[in-house]
Structures are given as structure tokens and as C-alpha cells.
C-alpha positions as CSV (number, residue, x, y, z in Angstrom):
1,M,26.9,-0.7,40.0
2,N,25.0,-2.1,37.0
3,S,27.2,0.0,34.7
4,L,30.3,-1.6,36.1
5,I,28.9,-5.1,35.7
6,I,27.9,-4.3,32.1
7,I,31.3,-2.8,31.3
8,S,33.0,-5.8,32.8
9,L,30.8,-8.2,30.7
10,L,31.5,-6.3,27.5
11,L,35.2,-6.2,28.1
12,S,35.2,-9.9,29.0
13,F,33.3,-10.6,25.8
14,N,35.8,-8.6,23.7
15,I,38.8,-10.3,25.4
16,A,37.3,-13.7,25.0
17,Y,36.4,-13.1,21.4
18,S,39.9,-11.7,20.7
19,N,41.6,-14.6,22.5
20,S,39.7,-17.1,20.4
21,K,41.8,-15.7,17.5
22,H,45.0,-15.7,19.5
23,T,47.9,-17.5,17.8
24,H,50.7,-17.7,20.3
25,K,52.2,-21.1,21.0
26,E,51.5,-21.6,24.7
27,E,54.2,-24.2,25.1
28,N,56.8,-21.4,24.5
29,H,55.4,-19.5,27.5
30,E,56.0,-22.5,29.8
31,K,59.6,-22.9,28.8
32,H,60.7,-19.3,29.3
33,D,59.1,-16.8,31.6
34,T,61.1,-13.8,30.5
35,I,63.6,-12.6,28.0
36,E,66.2,-12.7,30.7
37,D,65.8,-16.5,30.9
38,H,67.0,-16.7,27.3
39,K,70.1,-14.6,28.0
40,D,71.3,-17.0,30.7
41,E,71.1,-20.1,28.5
42,A,74.2,-21.4,26.7
43,H,73.9,-21.5,22.9
44,D,77.2,-22.9,21.8
45,D,75.8,-24.8,18.9
46,H,74.5,-21.8,17.0
47,G,75.2,-18.1,16.6
48,D,73.3,-15.3,18.3
49,D,71.6,-14.2,15.1
50,K,70.2,-17.6,14.5
51,Y,69.1,-17.9,18.1
52,Q,67.4,-14.5,17.9
53,D,65.5,-15.4,14.8
54,E,64.4,-18.8,16.2
55,H,63.1,-17.3,19.4
56,K,61.6,-14.1,18.2
57,E,58.1,-15.4,19.1
58,D,59.2,-16.3,22.6
59,R,60.4,-12.7,23.2
60,H,57.1,-11.1,22.0
61,D,58.9,-8.6,19.7
62,D,56.3,-9.3,17.0
63,H,52.8,-8.3,18.1
64,D,51.2,-8.3,14.7
65,D,48.7,-11.0,15.7
66,H,47.5,-9.1,18.7
67,G,46.2,-6.1,16.9
68,G,45.9,-2.7,18.6
69,G,45.1,-2.0,22.2
70,K,41.4,-2.0,21.5
71,S,39.2,-4.8,20.3
72,I,38.0,-3.1,17.1
73,G,38.5,-4.4,13.6
74,E,37.8,-7.3,11.3
75,G,37.2,-10.5,13.2
76,K,36.5,-8.6,16.5
77,A,33.2,-7.9,18.3
78,I,33.2,-4.3,17.1
79,E,34.2,-4.5,13.4
80,S,34.4,-0.8,12.6
81,V,33.6,2.7,13.9
82,D,32.6,5.6,11.7
83,K,31.8,9.1,13.1
84,V,28.9,9.5,10.7
85,S,27.4,6.0,10.4
86,G,28.1,4.8,13.9
87,F,29.6,1.4,14.8
88,K,29.3,-2.0,13.3
89,L,29.1,-5.2,15.3
90,S,29.9,-8.8,14.2
91,K,27.0,-11.1,13.8
92,E,28.2,-13.1,16.8
93,A,28.3,-9.9,19.0
94,I,24.7,-9.0,17.9
95,K,23.6,-12.5,18.9
96,T,25.5,-12.3,22.2
97,L,24.0,-8.9,23.1
98,N,20.6,-10.3,22.3
99,L,19.6,-7.2,20.3
100,K,16.0,-6.9,19.0
101,L,15.0,-4.5,16.2
102,Q,11.8,-2.8,15.1
103,T,11.3,-1.3,11.7
104,V,9.9,2.3,11.7
105,D,8.0,4.1,9.0
106,G,9.3,7.6,9.6
107,N,10.8,9.9,12.2
108,E,7.8,9.9,14.5
109,F,6.9,6.7,16.3
110,T,6.0,5.0,19.6
111,I,8.6,3.2,21.7
112,D,8.6,1.2,24.9
113,K,10.2,2.9,27.9
114,T,12.9,0.2,27.9
115,T,13.9,1.3,24.4
116,L,14.8,4.8,25.6
117,V,18.5,5.3,26.4
118,T,19.7,8.1,28.7
119,S,23.2,9.4,28.2
120,K,24.1,12.3,30.5
121,S,21.3,14.7,30.0
122,T,20.4,13.4,26.5
123,K,17.7,10.9,25.8
124,G,17.8,8.9,22.6
125,I,17.4,5.6,20.7
126,Y,19.8,3.4,18.7
127,R,19.1,3.4,15.0
128,F,20.3,0.4,12.9
129,R,21.0,1.2,9.2
130,S,23.2,-0.5,6.7
131,G,24.8,-2.7,9.4
132,F,25.7,0.3,11.7
133,F,24.3,1.2,15.1
134,K,24.0,5.0,15.8
135,F,22.8,6.8,18.9
136,L,20.3,9.5,18.0
137,P,18.7,12.0,20.4
138,I,14.9,12.0,20.6
139,K,12.3,14.7,21.2
140,L,9.8,13.3,23.6
141,L,6.3,14.3,22.3
142,K,4.1,12.6,24.9
143,E,3.5,9.6,27.0
144,V,0.7,7.2,25.9
145,D,-0.3,4.0,27.8
146,G,3.2,3.5,29.3
147,K,4.9,4.2,26.0
148,Y,6.6,7.3,24.5
149,L,5.7,9.0,21.3
150,V,9.0,10.4,20.0
151,N,10.4,12.4,17.1
152,V,13.9,11.5,16.0
153,I,15.9,13.5,13.4
154,G,18.0,11.0,11.4
155,V,15.5,8.2,11.2
156,D,13.9,7.5,7.9
157,F,11.3,5.1,6.5
158,G,12.5,1.5,6.7
159,D,15.2,2.2,9.3
160,Q,15.2,0.0,12.4
161,I,15.6,0.9,16.0
162,V,17.0,-1.3,18.8
163,T,14.2,-2.3,21.2
164,S,16.0,-4.8,23.4
165,G,19.6,-5.0,24.6
166,V,20.1,-1.2,24.6
167,G,22.0,-1.2,27.9
168,L,24.8,-3.3,26.6
169,L,24.7,-1.6,23.2
170,R,25.3,1.7,25.0
171,V,28.3,0.3,26.8
172,T,29.6,-1.0,23.4
173,D,29.1,2.5,21.9
174,I,31.0,4.2,24.7
175,Y,33.8,1.6,24.4
176,S,33.9,2.1,20.6
177,T,34.3,5.8,20.8
178,D,36.7,5.9,23.8
179,E,40.1,7.1,22.6
180,S,42.0,5.4,25.5
181,E,44.3,2.6,24.6
182,Y,44.0,-0.7,26.4
183,G,47.0,-2.9,26.3
184,H,47.9,-6.4,27.5
185,S,50.8,-7.9,29.3
186,H,52.5,-11.2,29.1
């Protein structure tokens, strides 16, 4: 149930973030509900080609300002996705997700239990390096005073790990690597 709430929040955040960049003129939507409404109107004072050009935006033939079906790209919450580096979030998304980071000094370190992420049968952490977040599996060495001593391949001196906000970051990661297309309708 919590996963559904988190996914819903993330998608709402992405949609709201994308819609803040939306450039359609809303008054055109109020005048004509469908393309069919345009066909029934008399346009004696100008030719069909001129009418088509003038009302192209009303018909929604040009979807360049919408972007793809997913909310990934420049000016979006998820700015880019790279199979090697991970995914990059906008500064606004990082603030909204309330992510907290901790610098580590090597590949063996102690984490709070809340830092640990479980994905299917894999346990891991999120590394932050050069602006990208990447999920890395951990090897649990031992539990000490309610914390875990872990070994993580792929974490180096000076890297940071996400210590707070990992649940929503996991949902963002799943969304960023999901190959499904999400559209919109008018």
C-alpha cells in the first residue's frame, strides 16, 4: 500500500513539474472541444489551408512542447538516465524528495537500517557521484548497535550515500528505468 502511495506521489510530482512548463493556450481548449467542432464551422472568409495553419495548435497536431511519454529530460524532475552512472535529478527534485547524503571514506562503512534499500531479494544503498544516483548491492558484514557494517563494490573514497529519502528515490529509480511509455490525453 505504501508503495502505491509513493508511486502516486512521484508521478504527481512529475506531472505537476512537467505541467509548470506546459505552454498550451487554455483559452483555445474552451472554444473547441474536439477537432470535429472545427469541421462544422463555416470559414467563408478564408481558405482551408489558412484555417488549418491558424488552428494547428487547437488540433494538437504539434506535440513538441509535451516531450515524450515519460517525464525525463532537461527541465524535468529526472534530467537524465545512464545505464552506467545511474540517474540524475534536478535540484528541485532533490529538495522535494528531501534527500540527505553522507560522505564515505571507502567501500566498507556503517549505515543506519533506514539507509538500506531492499529490491526483490537484493539489499543495497544509493551512491551519489558526479550528480548521479546509482543503486549498488551491499554485502552485509555484521550488525552493530542497531546499525549495519556493509561492504559495497563501486563506492570509493569521497563518494556519498543517500541516508534519508531512500524510499522515494527507489520509486524514482524504478520509474527512470521502466521502459513503458506513459502518454497523456486532451
